[in-house]
C-alpha positions, -999 to 999 in steps of 0.1 A, spaced: 0 0 0 28 24 9 47 16 -24 16 23 -44 10 56 -26 47 66 -30 45 57 -67 13 77 -72 28 107 -54 60 104 -75 39 102 -107 18 132 -98 49 152 -89 67 142 -121 37 153 -142 30 186 -125 65 200 -120 81 214 -151 113 195 -162 131 227 -173 144 255 -152 127 288 -160 148 318 -163 141 345 -137 136 372 -163 110 350 -181 91 346 -148 92 383 -141 78 392 -176 51 365 -173 41 378 -139 39 414 -151 18 403 -180 -5 383 -158 -8 412 -134 -15 438 -160 -39 418 -182 -58 400 -155 -81 431 -154 -95 421 -188 -110 390 -172 -140 410 -159 -153 423 -193 -145 389 -209 -165 371 -182 -194 395 -185 -196 389 -223 -193 352 -219 -219 352 -192 -244 373 -212 -240 348 -241 -244 317 -220 -269 327 -193 -289 355 -209 -288 392 -204 -294 403 -168 -282 373 -149 -253 365 -172 -237 399 -167 -238 395 -129 -225 359 -129 -199 368 -155 -187 398 -135 -184 377 -103 -164 350 -122 -143 377 -138 -135 393 -105 -124 359 -91 -102 353 -121 -88 388 -118 -78 383 -82 -63 349 -89 -44 362 -119 -30 391 -99 -19 369 -71 -4 344 -95 14 372 -113 28 385 -80 40 351 -71 57 347 -105 74 381 -101 86 371 -66 99 338 -79 116 354 -108 132 382 -87 144 359 -58 177 349 -75 185 386 -81 179 396 -45 216 390 -36 227 416 -61 203 442 -46 218 435 -12 253 441 -26 242 474 -42 235 489 -8 267 478 8 
């Protein structure tokens, strides 16, 4: 039972973690893009909601879903910026010495 669980955990980890090392600059740019363009999730959600659920209720549900996706995109963008900037923190510390 433990071997099966360990193998399943290994398999899930191997599938979800990227096999390549991302460059810090790439992460910073991706984070900035996610942070800046996550605001566009609100109008997109409103338009999709109006098409799927009809006019009055679709706008409300689309706006709520868009706000949730905006907040999550902003948080993910901030996390990407922090992950990308972490290797360069040692150089910032040396600049103030």
